[in-house]
N, C-alpha and C positions, 0 to 999 in steps of 0.2 A: 428781361429787357424786351421792349417792343420796338422793332426796327422798321422804319418806313423808308423805302427807296423812291426818290423823286427824280425821274429822268425826263428827257425831251430835247428837242433840237436847240442848237445855239441861238439865243435870242428869243426863246419861246416864252419866257416869263417864269422859269423855275424859281429863281431867287426871290421874285416878288411873291410867289405862292408860299414859299417857306417863311418869308418875313410876315406875311399876313396871318399864317397859321400861328406863328409864335406870339403875335400880338394878342391873340385870344386865349393864351394859356398862362398859367401861373409862372411867375419869374423863376428861372433856373430849373424848371421841371423838364426841359427838353434840351438836348445837345445836338448841334448840327455839324456834320462832317462834309466838307465839299471835296468832290473828286479833284478839283483844280489844285488843291494843295499837294496832290500826289503825282503831278507831272514830273517826268524824269528830269534831272538836273542837266541843263545844256548850257550852263554859263561859260563853258570853255570854248564854245563855238564863236566863229567870227560873226560880225554883224550881218554879213550877206547870208551866211549859213543859217543864222537864227530866223531870217525871213522865210526860209524854206522849211521850217519845222511844221509838221502836220499835227496840229493839236487835236484834230478830230478823228484820228486813227487810234484804235484800242492799244496799239503798241506804244503810244506816247505816255501811257499811264503805268505807274508802278503798282499794279494790282496785287502783287505779292505782299507788299508792305501794307496796303489798305486792308486786305483781308486779315493780315496778322493783327492790325490795330483793332478791327471790329471784334475779332476773337478775344482779345485782351479785355475789351470793355465788357463783353458778355460774361467773362469770368470775374468781373469786378475790379480789374486792374486799370489804373490810369494810363494814358498814352501821351507820347510827345509828338503831337501833330506837326508836320512840316509847314513851313511858310514858303510859298512860291511866288515869284514875281514875273509877270508877263513882259515887263519892260526889259529885264536883264536875262530872262529865260533861265534863271538860276534859283536854287533853294537858298534861303537865308541860313546862316549858322545857328540862329535862334529857332526855337520851336515853341509851340503853344501846348501847355498841359491841359488835357481834357479828362475829366473824371466821369465815371459811369453815371448815367441818369436812367430813370425809368423808361423814358422814350428817347430814341436816337433817330434823327433824320439824316440820311445820306443822300446828297444830291449831286447830279452831274450828267452831262450829255451821254456818257458811255457806261454808266454803272450797270445797265441791264445787259450789256454785251458779255459780261463775265459771269459764267454760270455759277462758279463758286461763291461769288459775292451775291449774285441774284438770289440764290437759295437761302441766304441769311435773312432776307427781308420778309417780315410778316405781312406787309402790304406793299404792293408795287404800283406806283403812279406814273403815268406818262402825261406830261403837259404838252398839249398840242396847240399849234398856231399856224396861220397861213405863212407861206414862204416869204411873201412881200413884207408882212409885219415883222417877221424875224430879221430880215435883211435891214430894215429901218433901225431896229434896236441894235443890231450888230454894228452898224455904221456909227450911231451915236456913242455907243459904249467904247468902241475901239479908238475913236478920235479923242475922246476925253480921258479914258483910263489907260490906254495902251500906247498912246503917243504915235499912232499911225496916221499917215496921210489918207485922204479919200481914195486915191489911186491904189495905195497899198491894201486898203480894206477890201476894195472891189476885186482886186487881183487875187487876194487870199481867199475870198469867198468863192470865186469862180474855180480856183485851182484845188482848194481843199474842202472848204465848208460844205458846199452844195453836193459834190460827189460823195463825200464821206457820210453826209446825212442820209443820202439815198441808199448807200451800201450798208452802213452799220447801224445808224440810229433809228431811222424810220421803221426798219423791220422789228426792232425790239418792242414796238407798240403791242405786239401780240402777246407779250409776257405780262402786260399791265393788268392789274385787277380793276383799276379805275383810270379812265382817260378824262383829262380836264381840258376841254376846249377853251380858247380865248385867254389862256394863261392867268396872270394875276388879276385880270378884270372879271373873272368868273367868281363872284362873291358867293353864289349859292354853293358851288362845289367846295370852296374854302370853308364855309360855315359847316358843311357836312363833315369834312375831314377834321376840323377843329373839335366838333362835338364827339367824334369817334375817339380822338386822342384823349379828350377829357374823361371819357368813360374808362379808358385804360389807366389813366392816372388815379382814378377813384377806386380802382379795384384793390 
C-alpha cells in the first residue's frame, strides 16, 4: 500500500487538493481518510464548553485509533471509520466501512505532528497558503458548515487557530517531502502528484 499524508493549516486548501487529485485517478483506486473523523467525542459537553474545544491541538485527535486503522488497512483488513460532527462535537453511532486500496490518502492539519503516523507515509505533503487566504476560507466554511456566527469564528481563530498553527502545524512543514503553495489553485503541483500516483497504481 502506498500512503500519502497531506497536511497544512486550517483553510489552506487540503481538501481541494485531495479532490483534484482524485478527479484525475481511476474510480475506486484511492481511499481517503480524514483526520477530522478522529476527533475525540465531546458530545457530552455543554454548548458553552463545546465553544472552548481546541480543535487545533494534537491532543484533540484520537491518534491511537487512527494509527490502529492505518495498520489494519496495511495488513489488508477493512476498518470502521468514525463519523464526526462539528455541529454536535460528537461521533455518530454509525461508521463508514473502508476497504484497503492500493493508494491511501490521509489528510488533516495535525497528521504530521504524530511521529508514529508520520512514519507510515510514503510521501508527506504540506499544503501552504497565506494566513489571510486561510482566514477567509475558514470564515466561509464555519459560517456555512458549522453554524457559527462571524464573531464566534473570529474569536475561535484568535484564541485557538492562529496560535496552534504557529506552535504545532507550521513547524511540521520541515517533515514534508513536497510543499504545495497556493493550495487547490496550484494545478501544476496537483498534476505532478496525480501523475506520481498513477505510476504507483500501474506498478
